[in-house]
Every structure is written in structure tokens, then in C-alpha cells.
KEVEX-372299 format. One record per atom (N, C-alpha, C): chain; residue number from 1; x, y, z; atom name. Coordinates in steps of 0.001 Angstrom, whole numbers. Atoms other than C-alpha are relative to their C-alpha. Example, Ala and Ser with C-alpha at 12.3 -4.5 7.8 and 13.67 -1.06 7.14 Angstrom:
! KEVEX-372299
(A, 1, (890, -1190, 0), N)
(A, 1, (12300, -4500, 7800), CA)
(A, 1, (900, 1200, 0), C)
(A, 2, (-820, -1190, -60), N)
(A, 2, (13670, -1060, 7140), CA)
(A, 2, (-770, 1090, 730), C)
This chain:
! KEVEX-372299
(A, 1, (148, 1237, -65), N)
(A, 1, (13769, 17117, 27162), CA)
(A, 1, (-1212, -743, -540), C)
(A, 2, (1425, 930, 705), N)
(A, 2, (11258, 14385, 25442), CA)
(A, 2, (-669, -297, 698), C)
(A, 3, (1139, 699, -887), N)
(A, 3, (8150, 13938, 26516), CA)
(A, 3, (-233, -1374, -168), C)
(A, 4, (595, 1200, -133), N)
(A, 4, (6894, 10831, 27738), CA)
(A, 4, (-797, -120, -1556), C)
(A, 5, (1118, 471, 1216), N)
(A, 5, (5073, 9003, 24793), CA)
(A, 5, (-1659, -107, 408), C)
(A, 6, (1566, 269, -666), N)
(A, 6, (1138, 9301, 25400), CA)
(A, 6, (111, -1361, -1134), C)
(A, 7, (1023, 574, 658), N)
(A, 7, (-939, 6549, 24288), CA)
(A, 7, (-250, -312, -1180), C)
(A, 8, (520, -349, 1821), N)
(A, 8, (-2179, 8007, 20795), CA)
(A, 8, (717, -196, -562), C)
(A, 9, (-887, -50, 1006), N)
(A, 9, (1209, 8463, 19534), CA)
(A, 9, (529, -1580, -121), C)
(A, 10, (-727, 1536, 40), N)
(A, 10, (2041, 4408, 20562), CA)
(A, 10, (-891, -287, -1084), C)
(A, 11, (743, 508, 923), N)
(A, 11, (-1097, 3235, 19009), CA)
(A, 11, (-211, 855, -1558), C)
(A, 12, (140, -631, 1241), N)
(A, 12, (-848, 5891, 15972), CA)
(A, 12, (1479, -870, -836), C)
(A, 13, (-1735, 515, 1009), N)
(A, 13, (3213, 4076, 15011), CA)
(A, 13, (-795, -1287, -495), C)
(A, 14, (15, 1403, 702), N)
(A, 14, (1426, 666, 15278), CA)
(A, 14, (-879, -127, -1474), C)
(A, 15, (845, 138, 1364), N)
(A, 15, (-1264, 1652, 13017), CA)
(A, 15, (888, 77, -1521), C)
(A, 16, (-474, 65, 1081), N)
(A, 16, (1026, 2810, 10659), CA)
(A, 16, (480, -972, -310), C)
(A, 17, (-806, 693, -88), N)
(A, 17, (3130, 266, 10936), CA)
(A, 17, (-918, -1426, -916), C)
(A, 18, (1099, 754, 659), N)
(A, 18, (22, -2020, 9904), CA)
(A, 18, (-52, 488, -1220), C)
(A, 19, (330, -461, 1318), N)
(A, 19, (-816, 64, 7154), CA)
(A, 19, (1119, -153, -1222), C)
(A, 20, (-951, 316, 482), N)
(A, 20, (2603, -282, 6103), CA)
(A, 20, (39, -1643, -829), C)
(A, 21, (-76, 1511, 198), N)
(A, 21, (2278, -4476, 6306), CA)
(A, 21, (-1409, 64, -1211), C)
(A, 22, (912, 14, 833), N)
(A, 22, (-928, -3996, 4605), CA)
(A, 22, (84, 286, -1764), C)
(A, 23, (-121, -511, 878), N)
(A, 23, (152, -1819, 2024), CA)
(A, 23, (883, -965, -1358), C)
(A, 24, (-1062, 820, 384), N)
(A, 24, (3188, -4023, 1293), CA)
(A, 24, (-676, -1549, -848), C)
(A, 25, (1154, 1278, 75), N)
(A, 25, (664, -6996, 1250), CA)
(A, 25, (-714, -267, -1503), C)
(A, 26, (707, -316, 1592), N)
(A, 26, (-1506, -5366, -1806), CA)
(A, 26, (1034, 133, -836), C)
(A, 27, (-1065, -8, 1282), N)
(A, 27, (1708, -4570, -3978), CA)
(A, 27, (4, -1346, -325), C)
(A, 28, (126, 849, 541), N)
(A, 28, (2441, -7892, -4004), CA)
(A, 28, (-879, -1114, -482), C)
(A, 29, (882, 664, 924), N)
(A, 29, (-379, -9303, -4802), CA)
(A, 29, (-715, 435, -1408), C)
(A, 30, (148, -538, 1373), N)
(A, 30, (-1053, -6756, -7627), CA)
(A, 30, (1115, -708, -816), C)
(A, 31, (-1434, -182, 1159), N)
(A, 31, (2698, -7411, -9069), CA)
(A, 31, (-1038, -1507, -337), C)
(A, 32, (406, 1197, 112), N)
(A, 32, (1350, -11458, -8573), CA)
(A, 32, (-1178, -4, -996), C)
(A, 33, (1285, 47, 1269), N)
(A, 33, (-2056, -10835, -10710), CA)
(A, 33, (156, 673, -1461), C)
(A, 34, (-574, -543, 1263), N)
(A, 34, (-59, -8858, -12952), CA)
(A, 34, (477, -1076, -975), C)
(A, 35, (-789, 1039, 504), N)
(A, 35, (2345, -11595, -13712), CA)
(A, 35, (-908, -1262, -219), C)
(A, 36, (1366, 643, 309), N)
(A, 36, (-899, -14181, -13831), CA)
(A, 36, (-679, 279, -1560), C)
(A, 37, (680, -437, 1434), N)
(A, 37, (-2185, -12079, -16447), CA)
(A, 37, (726, 65, -1165), C)
(A, 38, (-644, 302, 1201), N)
(A, 38, (361, -11682, -18572), CA)
(A, 38, (384, -1433, -346), C)
(A, 39, (-304, 1635, 148), N)
(A, 39, (1179, -15826, -18286), CA)
(A, 39, (-1241, -202, -1237), C)
(A, 40, (650, 344, 529), N)
(A, 40, (-2532, -15798, -19642), CA)
(A, 40, (-313, 594, -1157), C)
(A, 41, (235, -1133, 1271), N)
(A, 41, (-2624, -13166, -22298), CA)
(A, 41, (1330, 422, -478), C)
(A, 42, (-1566, -624, 804), N)
(A, 42, (902, -13017, -24112), CA)
(A, 42, (-186, 1157, -1056), C)
(A, 43, (78, -1169, 1062), N)
(A, 43, (-401, -10851, -27163), CA)
(A, 43, (-192, 1286, 876), C)
(A, 44, (544, -1256, -375), N)
(A, 44, (-1885, -8098, -24735), CA)
(A, 44, (846, 600, 762), C)
(A, 45, (-1108, -261, -1268), N)
(A, 45, (986, -8325, -22138), CA)
(A, 45, (1111, 778, -1179), C)
(A, 46, (-933, -627, 695), N)
(A, 46, (3273, -7463, -25109), CA)
(A, 46, (37, 1182, -816), C)
(A, 47, (697, -1635, 36), N)
(A, 47, (1118, -4541, -26529), CA)
(A, 47, (448, 705, 1103), C)
(A, 48, (-193, -722, -1385), N)
(A, 48, (1312, -3198, -23125), CA)
(A, 48, (1206, 628, 12), C)
(A, 49, (-1446, -374, 393), N)
(A, 49, (4853, -3621, -23096), CA)
(A, 49, (563, 973, -849), C)
(A, 50, (-358, -1065, 1393), N)
(A, 50, (5361, -1883, -26403), CA)
(A, 50, (-488, 1061, 452), C)
(A, 51, (759, -1107, -697), N)
(A, 51, (2970, 505, -25084), CA)
(A, 51, (619, 941, 640), C)
(A, 52, (-930, -404, -808), N)
(A, 52, (5285, 1443, -22589), CA)
(A, 52, (878, 288, 243), C)
(A, 53, (-1300, -869, 443), N)
(A, 53, (8468, 1461, -24002), CA)
(A, 53, (-78, 1188, -575), C)
(A, 54, (25, -1349, 1087), N)
(A, 54, (7097, 3976, -26372), CA)
(A, 54, (-719, 1240, 917), C)
(A, 55, (19, -1254, -707), N)
(A, 55, (5802, 6063, -23790), CA)
(A, 55, (934, 681, 901), C)
(A, 56, (-1023, -353, -1262), N)
(A, 56, (9015, 5964, -21799), CA)
(A, 56, (957, 437, -1252), C)
(A, 57, (-624, -217, 1614), N)
(A, 57, (10632, 6735, -25607), CA)
(A, 57, (-219, 1960, 72), C)
(A, 58, (451, -1511, 332), N)
(A, 58, (8799, 10095, -25879), CA)
(A, 58, (-59, 578, 1600), C)
(A, 59, (322, -738, -789), N)
(A, 59, (8712, 11140, -22585), CA)
(A, 59, (1170, 1180, 39), C)
(A, 60, (-1180, -546, -186), N)
(A, 60, (10953, 14113, -21683), CA)
(A, 60, (149, 363, 1009), C)
(A, 61, (-966, -204, -1439), N)
(A, 61, (13236, 14779, -18514), CA)
(A, 61, (-229, 2028, 36), C)
């Protein structure tokens, strides 16, 4: 039979949900900052894009 949840288990699950929400917010802000930087510095963004493409081409599976 499953044991009733203790208050510690419930609070831990809430903190996990809170952590996931904060992480999602952080990742959204990070992507937004990256897009802004790419708009402000198009040459650097292009160079980074080309560098990333070269890295992906030379990656061995």
C-alpha cells in the first residue's frame, strides 16, 4: 500500500516545480538576450553562426 505523503515530500515537489519555472524563465531571458545581441552585432552573430556550423560539420558521431 502506498504510504501517505509526508509534508517534506509535498514541499520538495513544490520546490521542484518552482525550480523548473525559474529555469524556464531564465532560459527564455537568455534566448531573448542572445537575439538582441545578434540584432545589435550582426557581424559577430554571423561569425558565431559560421563557427558553430563548422564545429557541427567536423563533429564525429
